[in-house]
N, C-alpha and C positions, 0 to 999 in steps of 0.2 A: 607406532603411527594410526592414528583416528581414521576410518574409515568414514567415508561420506553417506549419511543416509542414503538409502534408496529414494526418498520423496523428493530430496532436494532439486536434481536433474530438470523431475517434472514440473517443479514449481516453477522454474527458470522457463522451461519452455513455455506453461501456460501464462506465464507475465509476459511473455513476447506476443503469447496470442493473444492476448489482453489488449495489448499498445497497438494493435494492429486493428481490434473489432471495435463494434460499433456497439452502443448500449442495447441491450437486450437480446444481442447477438447470441446464438449457443454453443458453449466450447465443447470439446470432446467428452464422450461419457466414459464411465469406468471400461467398461470392454474396449472401446478404443485405444486407451490410454495404455490398459495393461497388454493388449497386442504391439501397441509403439513402442513401447518401453522393456518390453519382454520379462515383467513383473507379472506375479500371480495374485498379490494382496489387493482384495476391495480397502482395508485401512491403508497400504501406500499412498493409492489415490488419492482417497480423502484426506491424508495427512499432506500431502500436496495442494489441495485446494484451500486447506485450513489456513495457512498466512493470508493467502489471496483474500478470502472471506473476513477475518479480521483486519485488513486493512479496507476494508468496503469496496476492494475492485469487483468483485463476484457473489453472487449470491445464488442461495441453494431451490432449485426448485421442486417442490413436492411430487409434481403428475408431470411430464414424467419425470424420472428421476433426474435430471441435467444440472448444469451450473450453468448460468448467465452473466454477462457483461453488467456492472452496474452503470448507470446514469453517473458520469463523472462531472455534468456540467451542473450541476446542482452548487449551489454558495459561488463565490466570486474565484476567479482562476487564481491557481496558486503564485501566481507573480504578482498578481493583483494583493493577495493576501501575504503574501512575504510583504511586500513596500511598504503595506501597510501597519506590520508589527514593527520592520525595522525602523518605519518615521517614528513609531511609539516609543522604541528603545532608546533611538538618537533624544527625544525629548526626554526621557526620565536622564539619560547622561547630563544633559547640559544642566537639570535643575541639580542635580547630584554635585556637577562641578562646580555650580554658583555656592550652594551650603558650605561644600570645603574651601571655596576661597570665603566667604563670611567667616566662619569660623576659625581660617589664619587669623584676619585681620583682628578678632576680637582675642586672642591669644598673646 
């Protein structure tokens, strides 16, 4: 049976914190998280933050060594972006269907 990596529950906790936080809010330090989750490794905490950094939800601050929530308000809202892409796909499918119909008529 596969063991869950130590950082995964911490990542899940941090993801909830990000969703509850405002842009620029500081997230827990390494010391705070090691105490909360009873883990001893700095790397475990860094591994927990890594997916959130990769997803653009969190940024690492150099001084002090902290992590902060990124401003998610940049660019279109996810629903708007999704709707625009959905409209593009529907338009392409409509054009593709028209091409298929014209090819069938030609055969």
